[in-house]
Structures are given as structure tokens and as C-alpha cells.
C-alpha positions in Angstrom: 98.0 99.5 91.4 99.2 102.0 94.2 98.9 104.9 91.7 95.5 104.0 90.9 94.5 103.7 94.4 95.8 106.9 95.4 94.1 108.6 92.5 90.8 107.1 93.9 91.4 107.9 97.5 93.8 111.1 97.8 94.3 110.9 101.6 96.1 107.6 100.8 98.9 109.9 99.3 99.5 111.5 102.6 99.4 108.1 104.4 102.1 106.5 102.2 104.3 109.6 101.5 103.9 111.4 104.6 107.3 113.0 105.8 107.9 113.3 109.5 110.4 115.4 111.3 111.6 111.9 112.8 112.6 110.6 109.5 114.7 113.1 107.6 117.2 111.4 105.1 119.7 114.2 105.1 120.0 114.4 108.9 120.2 110.5 109.0 122.9 110.4 106.5 125.1 112.8 108.4 124.5 110.6 111.7 125.3 107.1 110.3 128.8 106.5 109.8 128.4 103.6 107.4 126.7 103.9 104.0 123.0 103.2 103.5 122.4 99.8 102.0 121.2 100.0 98.2 118.5 98.0 96.7 119.5 95.4 94.0 117.3 96.1 91.0 118.2 92.8 89.6 116.4 91.0 92.4 113.0 91.1 93.8 112.3 94.1 95.9 111.4 91.9 99.0 114.9 90.5 99.1 116.4 94.1 99.3 113.8 95.0 102.1 114.9 91.7 104.0 118.4 92.9 103.8 117.6 96.3 104.9 115.8 94.7 107.9 118.9 92.7 108.7 121.0 95.8 108.4 118.9 98.0 110.9 120.3 96.3 114.0 123.8 96.8 112.8 123.3 100.7 113.2 120.9 100.2 116.4 121.0 98.3 119.6 117.8 97.9 121.3 117.8 99.6 124.7 114.6 100.1 126.6 114.1 103.8 127.6 117.0 105.2 125.6 114.9 107.4 123.5 111.7 109.4 123.9 108.5 108.8 121.8 109.1 112.1 119.8 112.8 112.0 119.8 114.6 112.3 116.4 116.1 109.3 114.6 119.4 110.9 114.2 119.7 111.3 117.9 119.0 107.6 118.2 121.6 106.9 115.6 124.2 109.1 117.1 124.0 107.1 120.5 123.7 103.8 118.6 120.6 102.6 120.6 117.0 102.9 120.4 113.5 101.4 121.0 111.2 99.6 118.5 110.1 102.7 116.9 113.5 104.0 116.2 114.3 100.6 114.3 111.1 101.2 112.4 111.8 104.7 111.5 115.3 103.7 110.1 114.0 101.0 108.0 111.3 103.4 106.8 113.9 106.3 106.0 116.0 103.9 104.0 113.1 102.2 102.1 111.6 105.6 101.3 115.1 106.8 99.8 114.6 103.7 97.6 111.2 105.0 96.4 109.3 102.6 98.4 106.4 104.3 100.2 106.2 103.5 104.0 104.9 104.9 107.1 105.0 104.3 110.8 101.6 104.0 112.4 100.9 103.8 116.0 97.3 103.9 117.1 96.4 105.9 114.0 92.6 106.2 112.9 91.7 108.4 110.1 88.4 109.9 111.2 87.3 110.3 107.6 87.4 106.7 107.1 85.0 105.8 110.0 81.4 105.8 109.3 79.7 107.8 112.1 
């Protein structure tokens, strides 16, 4: 279903698979001292994603003002603390490594999708 939607509307490809300098898996792997969680292919994907969601706070502690909007996720992981976007970026990076498309959006509006 997602593949069909992307074929019909190519800008969706960039939306769901966009790579950001904030979410680079190889840098993150070096920063995290524990192993990334792995999906259990025998169970529903949602169960694995919920486990991932529970794992994220074992890596980061929420601390207001501890990171900047354009700071790297690896830096947040190195210091062990971050803000909501760092939690989201960590979740997204691991989900993408599982082949699940995900993207963090904050105030994004595609001008091409809005009628004039």
C-alpha cells in the first residue's frame, strides 16, 4: 500500500525516507554503548515498535535545554540526555534501521500540497 502511494505521489518518498544529518545510524551506533533493539519478526511490528518506544528512555534522560534544535542525536546520546526531538530522532533512527519509514516533522508544510 505504501509503495503504491509513493509511486502515485513521488514527493512522499522523500517524506518517509528522508535522511537527516541528525539521524545518522553509523554515528549513533558508535555513541550508544548498548546494542540497538531488534524487531521480532514473529510478532506484530507494532509490538516491536512499542518495545523500541520503551527502550528509548533507557538511553536518554529528558532534560529541558540540554540540547539545541539543530544539535546532533549522537551528541545527545553521548551526554545521555536530550529533549523531546532527541527522543523522537532516536526512535526514528532505529525504526528506519528496521526498514520502517519514519520522519520527524515540526511545523512542516509542503507548499506543493496546498492549493493556492
